SEDO-823550 format. One record per residue (C-alpha): x, y, z; residue number from 1; residue in one letter. Coordinates in pm, whole numbers, plus 50000, padded with zeros to 5 digits. Layout:
% residues N
px_py_pz_num_residu
X_Y_Z_NUM_A
...
***
This chain:
% residues 370
px_py_pz_num_residu
49990_49997_50008_1_M
50274_50258_50091_2_A
50424_50224_49726_3_T
50124_50405_49612_4_Q
50220_50718_49776_5_F
50501_50978_49699_6_P
50828_50885_49900_7_D
50811_51220_50097_8_D
50488_51060_50276_9_F
50714_50780_50408_10_K
50865_50783_50714_11_C
51255_50759_50670_12_P
51278_50525_50975_13_I
50998_50268_50908_14_S
50957_50341_50507_15_L
50556_50326_50603_16_E
50335_50613_50523_17_I
50345_50884_50812_18_M
50022_50866_51034_19_S
50155_51157_51261_20_D
50454_51310_51098_21_P
50638_51534_51342_22_V
50944_51748_51289_23_I
51266_51690_51465_24_L
51502_51985_51570_25_S
51741_51883_51300_26_S
51455_51993_51028_27_G
51356_51641_50926_28_H
51032_51472_50955_29_T
50951_51125_51095_30_F
50655_50926_51206_31_D
50592_51030_51580_32_R
50596_50639_51650_33_A
50904_50577_51488_34_S
51098_50853_51603_35_I
50997_50805_51955_36_Q
51115_50435_51949_37_R
51476_50590_51837_38_W
51472_50822_52126_39_L
51354_50582_52390_40_D
51627_50334_52251_41_S
51875_50613_52374_42_G
51958_50757_52054_43_H
52048_51130_52063_44_R
52150_51195_51729_45_T
51935_51264_51423_46_C
51872_50923_51214_47_P
51958_51089_50892_48_I
52221_51364_50957_49_T
52387_51191_51271_50_K
52367_51560_51427_51_L
52321_51570_51816_52_P
52019_51600_51955_53_L
51921_51779_52335_54_P
51824_51538_52591_55_D
51439_51606_52546_56_H
51397_51656_52146_57_P
51077_51886_52086_58_P
50850_51672_51833_59_L
50653_51943_51640_60_I
50369_51805_51459_61_P
50402_51883_51081_62_N
50026_51972_51007_63_H
50114_52091_50624_64_A
50238_51727_50548_65_L
49969_51537_50764_66_R
49678_51751_50594_67_S
49838_51638_50268_68_L
49835_51282_50329_69_I
49503_51296_50499_70_S
49363_51439_50176_71_N
49544_51199_49964_72_Y
49400_50939_50126_73_T
49041_51053_50066_74_L
49085_51021_49710_75_L
48911_50703_49564_76_S
49125_50402_49619_77_P
49256_50208_49290_78_P
48990_49944_49213_79_K
49158_49584_49094_80_S
49391_49650_48812_81_Q
49319_49508_48472_82_P
49569_49364_48244_83_N
49846_49649_48183_84_P
49826_49567_47831_85_S
49452_49670_47832_86_Q
49507_49979_48025_87_Q
49515_50330_47818_88_P
49865_50468_47794_89_Q
49937_50784_48007_90_P
49928_51004_47659_91_Q
49626_50858_47559_92_T
49450_50988_47902_93_L
49640_51332_47884_94_I
49488_51362_47511_95_S
49142_51290_47641_96_A
49179_51560_47913_97_V
49342_51816_47666_98_I
49090_51782_47366_99_S
48818_52030_47349_100_P
48610_51772_47198_101_S
48643_51475_47448_102_S
48298_51402_47619_103_P
48266_51452_48003_104_L
48274_51061_48060_105_N
48579_51041_47897_106_S
48765_51342_48100_107_R
48635_51215_48410_108_L
48756_50858_48345_109_D
49098_51005_48236_110_S
49131_51238_48527_111_L
49062_50962_48765_112_S
49314_50729_48596_113_Q
49567_51008_48565_114_L
49512_51094_48951_115_T
49576_50751_49048_116_R
49864_50673_48806_117_L
50030_51013_48906_118_S
50036_50884_49302_119_K
50275_50637_49191_120_L
50487_50800_48902_121_D
50737_51134_48974_122_H
50784_51087_48582_123_A
50445_51106_48481_124_L
50376_51395_48708_125_R
50652_51555_48496_126_R
50506_51444_48195_127_Q
50143_51629_48264_128_L
50315_51956_48331_129_T
50539_51947_48009_130_E
50254_51832_47792_131_S
50053_52115_47833_132_G
49797_51937_48037_133_A
49811_52178_48322_134_V
49608_52461_48148_135_S
49342_52175_48038_136_A
49325_52043_48428_137_V
49279_52423_48557_138_L
48997_52446_48303_139_N
48833_52148_48466_140_C
48858_52330_48811_141_V
48684_52589_48673_142_S
48386_52359_48560_143_S
48055_52413_48702_144_T
48015_52018_48677_145_E
48120_51918_49077_146_T
48233_51621_48999_147_V
48480_51728_48710_148_L
48596_51996_48933_149_Q
48643_51753_49221_150_E
48855_51524_49006_151_K
49052_51795_48848_152_A
49163_51926_49214_153_L
49232_51582_49305_154_S
49500_51579_48995_155_L
49607_51912_49066_156_L
49733_51832_49440_157_L
49930_51544_49306_158_N
50099_51797_49062_159_L
50158_52027_49352_160_S
50348_51784_49549_161_L
50672_51804_49362_162_D
50849_52138_49425_163_D
50977_52161_49091_164_D
50620_52241_48993_165_N
50484_52461_49259_166_K
50619_52791_49085_167_V
50524_52657_48739_168_G
50171_52588_48870_169_L
50132_52936_48990_170_V
50245_53081_48678_171_A
49996_52887_48485_172_E
49711_53046_48701_173_G
49640_52780_48929_174_A
49598_53046_49249_175_I
49326_53234_49077_176_G
49116_52893_49005_177_R
49176_52773_49327_178_V
49050_53105_49517_179_V
48732_53071_49310_180_T
48681_52731_49401_181_V
48714_52856_49787_182_L
48435_53092_49706_183_R
48199_52883_49515_184_I
48289_52531_49508_185_G
48135_52196_49683_186_S
48248_52131_50045_187_P
48511_51883_49930_188_D
48630_52111_49647_189_S
48691_52378_49903_190_R
48871_52174_50121_191_A
49098_52028_49861_192_L
49144_52369_49749_193_G
49286_52480_50077_194_C
49525_52174_50068_195_T
49677_52277_49745_196_I
49722_52632_49864_197_L
49899_52477_50163_198_T
50102_52251_49912_199_S
50205_52553_49666_200_L
50316_52725_49997_201_A
50609_52526_50092_202_V
50768_52765_49817_203_V
50867_53102_49964_204_E
50791_53301_49692_205_V
50428_53126_49638_206_N
50329_53253_50018_207_K
50399_53645_49879_208_A
50182_53551_49559_209_T
49895_53413_49715_210_I
49879_53664_49989_211_G
49888_53912_49735_212_A
49633_53752_49523_213_Y
49278_53941_49547_214_P
49061_53762_49806_215_N
49275_53446_49847_216_A
49323_53534_50221_217_I
48977_53654_50255_218_Q
48826_53341_50099_219_A
49040_53130_50338_220_L
48916_53383_50663_221_V
48539_53321_50510_222_T
48590_52947_50503_223_L
48718_52980_50882_224_L
48412_53138_50973_225_N
48161_52933_50762_226_N
48285_52609_50651_227_G
48221_52243_50759_228_K
48495_52072_50994_229_V
48713_51968_50731_230_R
48731_52288_50550_231_E
48785_52483_50878_232_V
49077_52264_50961_233_K
49230_52297_50602_234_E
49180_52678_50573_235_A
49341_52698_50922_236_A
49628_52493_50778_237_T
49652_52696_50473_238_A
49659_53026_50655_239_L
49921_52900_50901_240_Y
50145_52812_50602_241_A
50066_53152_50402_242_I
50132_53374_50720_243_C
50482_53255_50784_244_S
50529_53514_50527_245_F
50526_53863_50738_246_P
50315_54056_50488_247_D
50045_53812_50488_248_N
50009_53824_50861_249_R
49842_54194_50853_250_R
49651_54082_50564_251_R
49469_53812_50753_252_A
49436_54048_51028_253_V
49247_54284_50815_254_E
49015_54023_50670_255_C
48874_53959_51039_256_G
49088_53654_51081_257_A
49169_53711_51459_258_V
48788_53705_51629_259_P
48708_53399_51413_260_I
49010_53208_51536_261_L
48957_53319_51875_262_V
48598_53176_51880_263_R
48705_52837_51701_264_I
49000_52788_51927_265_G
48778_52834_52210_266_G
48566_52551_52051_267_M
48855_52294_52091_268_G
49057_52352_51759_269_L
49410_52391_51850_270_E
49518_52489_51485_271_R
49338_52821_51540_272_A
49612_52901_51828_273_V
49875_52793_51632_274_E
49766_53051_51341_275_V
49718_53317_51623_276_L
50071_53239_51717_277_S
50157_53353_51407_278_V
49939_53649_51388_279_L
50059_53784_51715_280_V
50402_53846_51573_281_K
50265_54152_51386_282_C
50169_54486_51552_283_K
49800_54454_51394_284_E
49766_54096_51530_285_G
49866_54211_51886_286_R
49619_54505_51906_287_E
49314_54295_51772_288_E
49404_54032_52041_289_M
49400_54276_52301_290_G
49049_54400_52203_291_R
48905_54084_52202_292_I
48850_53981_52603_293_G
48794_53613_52567_294_R
49124_53568_52380_295_C
49304_53567_52702_296_L
49041_53281_52856_297_R
49093_53088_52527_298_V
49475_53065_52573_299_L
49464_53010_52899_300_V
49238_52720_52840_301_K
49481_52578_52598_302_V
49786_52608_52808_303_I
49594_52428_53089_304_K
49465_52152_52868_305_N
49606_52138_52528_306_G
49847_51918_52350_307_S
50239_51987_52367_308_E
50214_52200_52043_309_R
49878_52365_52169_310_G
50090_52446_52461_311_I
50387_52608_52301_312_Q
50181_52813_52089_313_C
49942_52947_52357_314_G
50230_53027_52606_315_L
50432_53197_52304_316_F
50095_53406_52205_317_T
50030_53491_52563_318_L
50404_53605_52624_319_N
50371_53823_52307_320_S
50058_53992_52423_321_L
50186_54065_52783_322_C
50524_54216_52636_323_C
50257_54441_52443_324_Y
50028_54529_52701_325_S
50059_54565_53101_326_E
49691_54554_53096_327_E
49672_54188_52961_328_I
50016_54099_53168_329_C
49819_54193_53493_330_G
49490_53990_53395_331_E
49732_53689_53307_332_A
49822_53689_53673_333_K
49452_53739_53802_334_R
49391_53422_53588_335_E
49664_53235_53767_336_G
49866_53198_53427_337_V
50211_53245_53657_338_L
50108_52941_53876_339_E
50056_52725_53565_340_I
50389_52859_53383_341_C
50581_52753_53696_342_L
50451_52398_53693_343_G
50555_52391_53314_344_L
50923_52504_53340_345_V
50987_52147_53453_346_E
50825_52015_53148_347_D
51018_51753_52944_348_Y
50937_51936_52605_349_N
51215_52170_52549_350_E
50984_52438_52382_351_K
50716_52428_52638_352_V
50999_52497_52917_353_R
51149_52753_52712_354_S
50823_52947_52641_355_N
50689_52900_53012_356_A
51040_53039_53106_357_L
50988_53346_52918_358_S
50626_53403_53031_359_L
50751_53371_53383_360_V
50994_53631_53353_361_Q
50728_53857_53152_362_T
50494_53814_53445_363_L
50742_53877_53691_364_S
50827_54201_53559_365_G
50490_54377_53509_366_C
50299_54542_53765_367_R
49952_54406_53856_368_L
49694_54658_53696_369_V
49387_54710_53915_370_E
***
């Protein structure tokens, strides 16, 4: 089963598809269970680089990769395979997608087969991009036929997985087509569109291009507010990826992301707090969070009860707000944050300890505002 996925989806240790990918401090991604076994065996070097690791290496969830793997598995699984000699050749399938005269059923079948085949074959993905098929796939993305649109998006997601393709797809106009899908597509199409943006945003220049595209960030924020569960998660993941580019943080705040993120963060979606931890790095984000009284309570809740990653992001966000506002600092002290942090400075997770210690220092230095 694992051979049906791109190699980047496989854990370097187990060579199996990752179910919970995490990033080691060396920058490499592993499946959590595999790298944890490696560490539990006493190893304190990266399995790939052999560079030394700290005593308690933090394992940071790779949400972007997990989202890509999750969406990949949602695509229709392959059925029993006919004799290879009876299967259409890739060029025949590509021609059926490109030809304006191809009937709908032929396009649907060709897109389905190309999506399945391109999972296995990097060379086929390259052939697709070099054959002129991208333009035809993008035209299908813009189709009013929901099924055709979803199948084209699935193929487009496959094509976006190769770093060599990411800039080329943007140059072909992929962002505009995907943004339109985010606004008026079906729920499944919108979720796939978010995942495609996350994939394209792996390349730094694409983050700037996506953020500057009219209504791109606004469409993601609207999905955060109005989408179904899968759409909300994928929109938050895309925003997190895109807003690592500084100019996009301000754009997201101006689109009204902060109050929505606070609301859904309060409902238990920790990924919203992760996005807040990026937006708090800009002045506009800090000001907006400071105006939302509920924001502090949501952050405190995550710090008390969240996952390691959630606690880390909650501590960082709250520390940034306390450095920005003595009033927030005083309110945090009244909420018992100092006592919570004193308990976390002994945490085995290095980044949780570091962020907790920074917040303790900030809270200890501020006056209690009556």
